[in-house]
C-alpha positions in Angstrom: 68.1 257.2 56.4 68.5 254.2 54.2 68.1 250.8 55.9 68.9 247.4 54.5 67.3 244.5 56.5 67.7 240.8 56.2 65.2 238.4 57.7 65.4 234.8 56.5 62.3 233.2 58.0 58.7 233.9 59.1 59.5 234.9 62.6 62.2 237.3 61.4 59.7 238.8 59.0 57.3 239.5 61.9 59.9 241.0 64.2 61.6 243.0 61.4 58.2 244.4 60.3 57.6 245.7 63.8 61.1 247.2 63.9 60.5 248.9 60.6 57.2 250.4 61.8 59.0 251.7 64.9 61.8 253.2 62.8 59.3 255.0 60.6 57.9 256.7 63.7 61.4 258.0 64.6 62.6 258.7 61.0 60.0 260.1 58.6 62.4 259.8 55.7 63.2 256.1 56.4 63.8 254.1 53.2 63.8 250.3 53.4 65.2 247.6 51.1 65.2 244.1 52.4 65.2 240.3 52.2 62.1 239.3 54.1 58.4 238.6 53.7 54.9 239.9 53.3 54.7 241.6 56.7 57.8 243.7 56.0 56.5 244.5 52.5 53.2 245.7 54.1 55.2 248.3 56.1 56.7 249.6 53.0 60.0 249.5 51.0 61.5 247.3 48.3 61.4 243.5 48.8 64.6 242.1 47.1 64.0 238.4 47.9 61.3 236.6 49.8 62.3 234.4 52.7 60.5 231.5 51.1 63.4 231.2 48.7 66.0 231.3 51.5 64.7 229.3 54.5 66.8 226.1 54.3 67.6 224.3 57.6 69.6 221.2 58.3 72.7 219.7 56.7 70.9 217.9 53.8 68.5 220.7 52.8 71.4 223.2 52.8 73.6 220.8 50.8 70.8 220.2 48.2 70.1 223.9 47.8 73.7 225.1 48.1 73.7 226.7 44.6 70.5 228.7 45.5 72.0 229.8 48.8 75.2 231.0 47.2 73.2 232.8 44.5 71.0 234.5 47.1 74.1 235.6 49.0 75.8 237.1 45.9 72.5 238.8 44.9 72.2 240.2 48.5 75.8 241.5 48.5 75.2 243.2 45.1 72.0 244.9 46.3 73.7 246.3 49.4 76.7 247.5 47.3 74.4 249.3 44.9 72.0 250.6 47.5 74.7 251.9 49.9 72.5 252.0 53.0 73.3 254.0 56.1 73.1 250.8 58.1 72.6 247.1 57.5 70.3 245.4 60.1 70.4 241.6 60.4 67.6 239.7 62.1 68.8 236.3 63.6 69.4 233.8 60.7 73.1 233.5 61.5 74.3 231.1 58.9 73.5 233.6 56.1 73.7 236.9 58.0 77.1 236.5 59.5 78.6 236.0 56.0 76.8 239.1 54.9 78.1 241.0 57.9 81.7 240.0 57.0 81.2 241.3 53.4 79.6 244.5 54.5 82.3 245.3 57.0 85.4 244.2 55.1 84.3 245.2 51.6 82.0 248.2 52.0 82.8 249.5 55.5 79.2 250.1 56.4 77.7 249.9 59.9 76.2 246.5 60.8 73.6 246.1 63.5 72.2 242.8 64.7 68.7 242.6 66.0 67.9 239.3 67.9 71.2 237.7 68.7 72.0 234.2 67.4 71.7 231.8 70.4 75.4 231.1 70.8 74.7 230.4 74.5 73.1 227.2 73.3 75.6 226.2 70.5 78.4 227.6 68.3 79.8 229.9 70.9 82.8 230.4 68.5 80.6 232.8 66.5 81.5 235.5 69.1 84.7 236.0 67.0 82.5 237.1 64.1 80.4 239.3 66.3 83.5 241.2 67.5 84.9 241.6 64.0 81.8 242.4 61.9 78.9 243.6 64.1 78.9 247.1 65.4 76.0 246.8 67.8 74.1 243.7 69.0 70.5 244.0 70.3 69.3 241.1 72.4 65.8 240.0 73.4 66.6 237.8 76.4 67.6 239.4 79.7 70.3 236.8 80.6 72.1 237.4 77.3 73.5 240.7 78.6 75.5 238.9 81.4 76.4 236.1 79.0 78.0 238.4 76.6 79.5 240.5 79.3 81.4 237.4 80.4 82.7 237.2 76.9 83.8 240.8 77.0 81.2 241.8 74.3 78.8 244.6 75.2 75.2 244.3 74.0 71.9 246.1 74.3 68.9 244.4 75.8 65.8 245.8 74.1 63.0 243.6 75.4 61.3 240.6 73.8 59.1 241.3 70.7 57.0 238.2 71.3 56.0 239.7 74.7 55.1 243.0 72.9 53.0 241.1 70.3 51.1 239.3 73.1 50.6 242.6 75.0 49.3 244.3 71.8 46.9 241.4 71.1 45.6 241.5 74.6 45.1 245.2 74.4 43.1 244.9 71.2 41.0 242.1 72.7 40.3 244.2 75.8 38.9 247.0 73.7 36.0 244.8 72.6 34.4 241.4 73.2 36.8 238.4 73.2 36.0 236.7 69.9 39.0 234.3 69.7 37.0 231.1 70.2 34.4 232.2 67.7 37.0 233.3 65.1 38.8 230.0 65.4 35.6 227.9 65.7 36.6 226.5 69.0 34.4 225.2 71.8 34.9 225.7 75.5 37.6 223.1 76.0 41.1 224.3 77.1 43.4 225.6 74.4 47.0 224.4 74.2 49.5 226.2 72.0 52.3 224.2 70.4 54.9 226.6 69.0 57.1 224.2 66.9 58.8 226.9 64.8 58.5 229.1 61.7 60.4 226.9 59.2 59.1 223.7 57.6 62.1 221.7 58.8 61.7 223.0 62.4 58.1 222.0 62.4 58.8 218.6 61.0 61.5 217.9 63.6 59.8 219.4 66.6 56.1 218.8 66.2 56.0 215.0 66.7 57.7 215.3 70.1 55.5 218.2 71.2 52.4 216.2 70.3 53.6 213.3 72.5 53.9 215.8 75.3 50.4 217.2 74.5 49.0 213.6 74.6 49.4 213.7 78.4 46.5 216.2 78.5 44.1 213.9 76.7 45.4 210.4 77.2 45.6 209.8 73.5 48.6 209.9 71.1 48.2 212.0 69.0 46.0 214.2 71.3 42.3 213.6 70.9 41.4 217.2 70.1 40.7 219.5 67.1 43.8 221.2 65.7 44.3 224.5 64.1 47.6 225.4 62.3 49.2 227.8 60.0 49.4 226.9 56.4 53.1 225.8 56.8 52.2 223.3 59.6 48.9 221.9 58.2 50.4 219.4 55.8 52.8 218.1 58.4 50.2 217.7 61.1 47.8 216.1 58.7 50.4 213.5 57.8 50.9 212.7 61.5 47.2 212.3 62.2 46.6 210.5 58.9 48.7 207.6 60.2 46.3 207.4 63.2 43.1 207.6 61.0 42.0 211.0 62.3 43.1 213.5 59.6 39.8 215.3 59.8 40.7 216.8 63.2 43.2 219.1 61.5 42.2 222.4 60.0 44.2 225.3 58.7 43.9 228.4 60.9 42.9 231.0 58.2 43.3 233.9 60.6 47.0 233.3 61.3 49.8 235.0 59.4 50.7 233.0 56.3 54.2 232.2 55.2 
């Protein structure tokens, strides 16, 4: 089968790559074309557009990059039209993906599957109308979403949370040998606190300062008096925060983490 997938951010790239690997186990003839990232490309297939050129968040960034977004959308539509996949699989990223879903259903008549439902239980519940019109099957990763959508008279499939699977896979690998996490990340024996601010630059910029204030409660200092490791995307933002406090040297890029 021919699959066209769209993931517009780092987390989507991760989850879509795992989905592609699982599809290849079931479909030896699977052929992939996608908008995504390095992890999807590592699984195999044709990368049409990298998510680095797509991940705009917030009113002002979207407005400033509107021409790029519209060009990306037109290019995506044309790729799907020429490729004629057996199914189009959308991964979260609703602002872009729902517009593609409309085009695929109304202009091409192809099946549209949505993996990782947009969080309309938090905001923009009106998007349920688009789901009904343009999405053939919705696959959710949070258990309560099944009942939420049932109350909206929209059946969905709960397929488990890929983040849980990722943690379980990591722990399984760690159990097979000595735990080298602290050594790999050059950490001492102090407790480790994970702050998961997001996978897009604007998300990290908006969320991380507040999360650091919460983390300050563990050390009595603001920002927290500890050494910090981050992905490449978050390093510059965290350094800027710590620079204002005169302690930029506490921040180091985590070279073992996936890079955007």
